[in-house]
N, C-alpha and C positions, 0 to 999 in steps of 0.2 A: 183739846189735845194737850198732853203734858210730855215735855221732852227733858231728859237730863243731859247735861253737857259735861265735857271733859274738865271744864274749869270748876266743876262742883256747883254750878248754878242750876236753876230750874226755869224752864221756858213754858209759858202758857200761850196757846193759840186759840182765839175765840172765833175763828172762821174769817176774820177780816185782818187782824194784825197780831203780831207777836208781842208779848210782854215778858221781859226777861229779868230775872232777879239774880244778880251776881252774889255769890255766897263766899267769895274769897276776900282776901285782904284788900281794903279799899285803897291802900297806898300803892297797889300795883297799877302800873300804867299799861294799857293794851292799845296796840296800834294795828288796825286791820285796813289793808289797802286793797281795793277792788279794781282789777284791770280787765281789759278785754276789748275786742273790736267794737266799733260803733254799732249800736243796736243789740248788744248782747244782754242788756238788762242791768247794767251797773247801777244806774240811778234808782231803779225800782227796788232792787235788792238792798241798796244802801238805806233807802227810806224805811223799809221794813226793819232793818237792823237798828235804825235810830230809836226804835221803841224800847231798846234795852235801857236799863236804869243807868243814869250818869253817862250817856253816850251822846256824841255829837258828830254829825256828818258834815264833811267839807267837800265841795266840788273843787278838784285840783285845778281844772281849767278856769273856773270862775275866780279862784284866788289869784291865779296868774294874771287874768285880765284886769282885776282890780289893782294888782301891784303895778302893772304896766299896760295901760290901755292901748298903747301904740308901740309894739315891739319893733326893733330895728330890722334891717334887711336880713340879718343872720338869725332872726327869731329872738327868743327871750335870752337875756344875759344871765350870768352867774348872780349878779346883784338882784335881778328879778326873782330868781329861785330862792335866794337867801331871804328876801322879804316874806315870801310865802312860808319859809321855815320858821321865821320869827313869829308869824301869826299862829302857826301850829304849836310852837313851844309855849306861847302865852296861853293858848287855849288848854294845853295839857296841864297847866298849873291849876285850873279850876274844873276841868272835865277829865276824869280818869280814863275814859275809853274813847279813842279817836277813830273814826271811820273815814277813809279817803275814797272818794268816788272819782275815778278818772285816770287817764294816762299822762305821764310826762311827755313832752313833745320831742325830747332829745335825750341822748346819753348823759349830757350835762345835767339835765333835769333829774334823771334817775339817780345819778351819783350824788346830787345835792340832797335828794330825798333820802337816800341811804344814810347820809350823815345824821339826819334827825332821828332816824329809826333806832340808832344806837342808844339814844337816851330813853327809850321805852323798854319796859321789862319783858313784854310779850309782843313779838313782831310777827304778823301773819299777812301773807299775800294770798288773795283769792283771784285765780285766773278763770274767768267765765269764757269757755271756748265755744265758738260757733264758726261755721264755714263762711267764706266770703259771700257765697250766694245767699245764704240765710241773712247775713248782715244787710245786704242790699235790699232784700225783700222786706225786712223789718223797717228799714229806713223809709222805703217807699210807702209802706203801710202807715207810717207816721205822718205822711203828707209832704215829704220832701219833693219839690218839683222835679220833673224829668231832667231839666237842664242842669240840675245840681248833681246828677249821677256821677259826672266826672270828678266833682269835688269829693263825693263820698268814696268813690273808688280810690282816690288819692289818699284819703284818711286810712282806708283799709290797707293800702299798699305800705304806707308809712308805719302802721302798726306791725305788719309782717316783717318789714325790712329792718326797722330800727329797734322796736321794743321787744319783740319775741326773743331775739338772741339774748337780750339783757335779762329777760325773765328766766330763760333756760339756765343762764350762767348763775343767776341768783339762787335758783332752785337747788343747785348743787351744794350750796352752803347754808341755806336758811329754810325756814318753814314756808311751804307753799302748798295751797290746795287747788288742784285743777278740777274744774267741774264742766262736764259736757252740758252746756246750757241750751242746746238746740231744741230739745223736746221736754225739758223740765219746767214746771211752773216756778215763778219766783218764790212761792211759799215753800216748795220742796227744796229749792236751792238754799233758802235761808235756814231751813232745818238742818241741812247738811253742814252749813257753816257753823251754826251754833253747837252742833255735836262735835265739831272739830276743835273749836276754840275752847 
């Protein structure tokens, strides 16, 4: 399958993975940030997108845990988020297209991430939308024990309470693509993202 994208590139899908050829200026930096509730498919979609030429996927949560394995009582500090930004900035020097998989844990994290986004030429946020019920079902299907359900519900609550308002506010000023990910396959979602970027 062949797809043309808004960036002037061409995408080939061989039934298993995407191969994307960027056709615009290599000096251009692209930043795609994938957010959504636990279980919405962020990591799967990010891995498919990583097949793009000169692209690298970073797990936001993993970067934070590496920067600070033991966050304080109040969670991650500004210094922790700044360490993550340094890693992304260094990576951007050698990798033109950065894909972030994951949600910041607080408004402080989002604000810190917003600062680094200013340094990129193309900034795109992809919000994969699913209901709370679907999120819990998908997490259960992945093998999360029943006793972890409260933890998962808390993660979903935190997303709804803290991150959704930030995303909505950001959407008023910047590029954001919202995709109903409840019934779409990762392949279809990736094709929508590639057509958008």
